[in-house]
N, C-alpha and C positions, 0 to 999 in steps of 0.2 A: 532886731534890725537886719537889713539885707547886707551881705558882704559887698564890697565895691564891684566885684565881677558880676554877682547876681543883679545888682542894681543896674549895671550897664546893659545886661541881657534883657532885663525887664523893660527898660526904656526903649531898647531897639525893637522888642516885640510889640509894645504898645504903639510906637511910631509907625511900624509897618501896618498895623491894624487901622490906625487913623488915616493913613494915606489912602487906604482902600475904602473906608466907610464915611469919612467926613465930607459933608456937602461943602461946596466952595463958599457958600454964604454963611456958614456956621459962625455964630458969635462965640466969644471966649467966655463960656459959662463959668469956667474956673475962677474968673476975676470977680464974680459977684460975691459980696461979703457973706451972704448966707451959705453959698456953696463952699467958700473957703472955710467957714466955721465947721461945716459938715465934714469936710476933708480932714481938718485937723483933729476932730473928735475921733475919727477912725484911725488916724496915725498914732494918736496917743494910746489907743487900745493895743497897738503892736501889730506887726506883720503887714502893715501897709506903708506905702512910700508916697510922700507928698507930690513929688514930680510925676510919678506914674499915674496917680489918681487925677492929677490936674490934666494930664494928657487925655485920660479917658473922658472926663467931663467936657473937655473942649471938642470931643468927637460926638457929643450928644446932639441929636436933633430934636428940639422940643416939638411936641405934637398937639396943636390946638384941638384936633378932632378927639383926642383923649378926654379933654375937659368937656367937650360937647356930649360925649357918650356917657361919662359918669354922671352928668347932670340930668340925664333922662333915661335911667335904666329901665329895662323891660319889667323888672320885678315890681316897679311902682304902678304898673297898669292893673286894671281890674282882672279878676281871676279868669273870666271867659277869654280875654285877649291872650293871657299867658298860656292857658290850657290849649288854645287853638294852635299855638306854636309848638308846644312840647308833647302833647298827647295826640299822636298821629299814628296811623297804620304803619307808615314807613319807619317811624322810630321804634315801634313795638317789634316789627319784623326784623329790623337790623339788630335790635337788642337781643332778641331770641337767637338769632344766628350767631351773635357774639358769645352768648351763653353756651351754645352747643360747641362752638369752636374752642372755648376755654373751659370746658366742663371740669376737667381734672383739677386745674389750678383753682377754680372757684370752689370746688368741693373741699380741697385741702385747706384753703384759706378760711372758708366758713368753719371748718372743724377747729382750726387754730385760734381764730379771733372771735368766733361766735356771731359774725355778721352775715346775714343771708346773702346768697349769690344774687338774688333779685335786686337787692338794695345797691350792691356794688355796681351791677350792670346799669341800673337806672340812673345812678349818679353820673356815670360816664356818658349815658345817653343825653341827659339834660345839659351836662357841662360842654361836651365837644362833639356830640353826635358820633360817639364811639371813636374819637380821634380824628375825624374828618375836618373839624373846625377848631384848631388849636390857637388861632389868633395870628395876625399878620404884623403886629407891632414888635419892634425890637424891645425887649424887656427893659433894657437900660434906658431907652428913650421914654417909654411909658412911665416908668417909676420916677424918673427924674422930673418929668413934666408935672406929675401929681405931687411930688415932694416939694417942689419949689414954685409951682404956679397954681396950686389949688388949696388955698388957706383953710377951707372947711375940714380937710382931712390931712393937713400937712404932717402932723405928728405921726399918724399911722403910716403914711407912705414914706416918710424919712426912715422909719424903723424898717420897713420892708426893703427899701433901697440899700440900707446897710446890710441887711441879711442877704440880699442878692449879691452884693460885692463879696461877702464872705463865702457864699456858695460857689461862685465862679472861681474864686481864689483857691478854695479847698479842693475843688474838682478839676482844677487846671483847664477851665473853659474860658475861651476868649470872651470878654465882657459883652461884646456885641453879637455873639453867635446865636443866642437863644431868642426865639420869638414867642409871643404870647398874646394875651388879651389886652384890651385897653387899660385894664387895671393892673397889668403886670403878672397875671396868673400864668402858670407854666404847665405844659404837657397835657396828656389826655385827661388827668383829673383836675387840671387847673388849680394846682397848689400855688398859693402865694409863697414867696421865697422862705419865709419863716416856717411854714408848714413843710415845704420841701426839705429843709434842713433838719427838722425835728421828727417828722413822721414818715418820710420816704424810706422804704426798705427794699432789699432785693428779695425776690421770690425764693431763690435757692442759695443766696449769699455767696455766689462764686464770681461776681463781676461787679463793675461799677453801676450804681443805680442809674436807670435811664427811664424817665417818665414821659419822654417824647415818643419812644419807639417800642420799648419792651413792655408788652401788654400784661405779662405776668407780674412784673414789678409794679405796674400800675394797680392791678387787682390787689396785691398784698398791701400796698401803701394806703389805698382807700380804706381797706379793712382795718389796718393799724390805726389810722386816724380816728375812725369811728369808735373803735374799741377803747382807745386812750381817752376819748372824750365822753365816755359813759354809756356806750351801747349796752343794752341788757338783752341777752339772748332769750329767744322764745317768748318775749313779751310783745304786746301789741304796739302799734304805731299811732293810729288815730281812728276815730269813729264819729259818724255824724251825730249831732245833738240838736234837740229842739228846745226852744224856750220862748215864752211870750212876754217876758219881763224886760222892760226897757233898761232897768237899772243894771242888768247883767252886762251891758256894754262896759261898765266900769271894771269888770272883772277880767277883761281881755288883756293878758300879759304873756304873750307867746315867747318873748325873748329871755325869760328867766326860767329856771328849773321849776317844774310843777311842785306846788306846796299843798294843794287841796286834794282830798281823796274824792273818788267818784261818789262815795256815800254822802259826803258833805255837799257836793255839787248837785246830787239828786235831791237832797233835802232843800236846796235853794230853788228848786223848780225845774231843773234841767232833766229832760227825758233822754235816757241813753239805753241802748240795748242791754237787757237784763243779764245777758251772758257774760258781761264784763264784771270782774270782781270789784266789789265796793271799796276794797283797800288800795286799789291802784290809784296813783296820783296822776293828775292831769291838769292841763291848762285849757282855758276856753280860747279857741282859735276862730277868727272871723275871716272869711274870704269875701272880698268886696265884689259885688255884681251890680249891673245897672239898676236892677230892681231893689233887692234887699240883700243883706249879708247872709252867707251860708255859715252856720255854726258847726264846729267840730270840737271834739275833745282831743287834744294833742297830748299823748302820753310821753313818758321820758324819752322814748326813742325818736319821737317827732322833734323834741327839743334838741336831741343829739344831731339830727340832720340839720337843724338850724345853726348848729355850731359850725357846720361846713359853709353855710350861707344863711344869713340872718333873715332872709325873706320868707314869709309865710307861703307865698305863691310857689317859691322854689321848693320848699319842703313838701308841699302838697303835690307838686308835679312829680317829685321823686317817689313819693308814696303811691300815687295813682299809677305811674308807669310800672313800678315794681309789682303792684297787684296784677296788672295785665300780664306781665312777664311770668308771674307765678302761675297764672291760669294756663298760659302756653305750656309751661313745664309740666304741670299736672296732667294736661291733655296729651302730652308727648306728641305734639303735632309736628309735622315736617316744616310747616311755616305757620305763622300766627299773626293775627292783627286784632284790631279793636272789635270789629263786627263779628 
């Protein structure tokens, strides 16, 4: 529990923040029974104060646009729509420039975690255009909106809101200081608060982690995340597959770890490049197009990318962009694009 002096100081600091941030028309969110129950749960865990948290929630501005955005994510579109956004000459060129600029850090991190530089860079390219688009919502507002105004994923976002409050408490960050995406993702890698707390690391370990501005920290943190979630060095990510059997649609399970080997899938009628070892495990992945689905074999590393974002479109965009970046690196070009 806080000492009386610490409690007074906390209240004063939160009051000052609220005077700066609170809209005049803001409702008293802390008076809602569901918010009160949430506050009490955090207080019971320890190191939180009821009055301070109530002041914070009364400074929240709920964001209807957050609900609109999460209800129509780009990931739900057909692959050609998604591809047109994320696989562009500009994104390849800026990604390759980022790679050259951070060559040493990427090389060191790849050696330590086993995650290729091209994958790390492409994730940053897809997530935030290499840091240029980190989001304009106050994270506290976005997460509160989704936690208390979006029943379909209430449980998930209440967990992330609690993690966010622990994050800003432990790092001594004012609760309304951080901005992020409509889903409450933070920094260049768009880590959700739980991922920030559990996977963010410093590149050299000599300073406080900063995923908003320190690009070397970001590189190390993305690699740490993928490594911890099962990345397998030197193994493939995906390859195109062909099949004429309609029943194969029942085998599409991209959100679970691969269980069938390529040998088994080949025996079921899938045609896959013979250079891939039959013992490799893979999932059948379908990319939706206006004409007909495009089928791929997604290996374990494709599944690991989907642990970062569960969309097949997202994982394929990361893989495609990383392949283009690899081509640039192998060519040792001064600049590089798709064509």
